[in-house]
N, C-alpha and C positions, 0 to 999 in steps of 0.2 A: 341364755346366751344371746348375744347380740348378733346381728348379721355379719359384722366384721369377724368376730370370733369363729362363727360357723364357716365362713369363707376360708379362714386360715386353717382350720381343721381339715377341710376338704382338700386344700392345696397340699398339706402335709401328707395326707393319705395317698393322693395321686403321685406325689414324689416317691413315696415308699414303694408303691406298686410298680413304678417305672424302674426303680433300682432292682427290684425283685425280677422283673422281666429280663433285664440285661444279664443278671446273674444266672437265670435259668437257661438262657441262650448259650452263654459261655460254658455252662456245665454240660449241655447237650453236645456241643461241638467237641469238647474234650472227651466225652464218652464215646462218640463216634470214632474219634482218632484212635482211642485205645482198642476198640473192637476191631478196627481195620488192621492195626498192628498185630493183634493176637491172631487174626486170620492168616496174615502173612507168615507169622511164626509157626502156626500149625501146619501149613503146607510145606514150609521149609523143613520142619522136623520130619514130616512124612516122607519127603524126598530123601532126606538123609537116612532115615530108617530103611527105606527101600534099597538104597544103594549099599548100605551096610549088610542087609540081609542077603542080597544077591551078589555081592562082591564087585560092584561097579565102582570104579575110581572117578573122582571129579573130572569132568571134561568128556566122559564116555557118553556115547550116543545110545539111547535106548528107545526103540520104536514104540510109540504110544505111551510115553512116560506119564503124561498127565492122567490118562485113563487107568494106568496101573497103580497110581498113587491115590487118586480121588475117586470115590464111589462107595456104594454100600458094601460093607465088609472089607474095605481096604484101609489104608493108613489114615486117610482123611475121609470121614463118612459121607460128606456131600460138598459140592463146590461152594466155596465161600462167596458171600456177596458183601460189597462195601456198603456200610450203613449210610454213607453220605452221597450215594448215587454215583460213586466213582466206578471204574471198571478195572478188572485185574487182567494183566497180560502175562502169559507164562513164558518161560524160557525155552519152549519147544521141547525137543527130545534129548536135550543135553543136561547131564547132571551138573549143577553149578559148582564152581570152585568154592572153597571155604572163604567166607566173607562177601559172597555175592548172592543175591536173592534169586529164587526160581520164579516167584510171582512178584510183580510190581503193581502198585496202585496208580491209577491215572492222576490222582490228587497229590502224589508225592512231589511233583514239580512245584507245587505251591508252598512247600514247606510243611504242609500238614501231612499226615499219613506216611511220614518217612521215619522209619525206626532209627534211633540214634546209634545203637550198637548191635551189629549182627554177627560179630566174629564168633560167638559161641553158639550160634544156631546151627 
């Protein structure tokens, strides 16, 4: 192999490694978004289950709702954490109406971590 051929092989390898790094970063970002949305869905379903089990209507105020839904042996086993270092804000002590979330991720405003359809949650 000549020096020119060796240089071309090295450049091609570096190009392929660069493309692989971009793909891995995009894959990680998509995975984090999916995990965050699944966390929101789990809490939403836990709140719905709690309200159905105890007969609360949407809009009803329940003292300590988050503590009654999230915790060991409750509807959601532990408080979820956003994998992209976002934070979750709860809806307080009010059962959310159908089509609105009880938990929201701080990264939802950036277009990420925002579920597309929550009507059936």
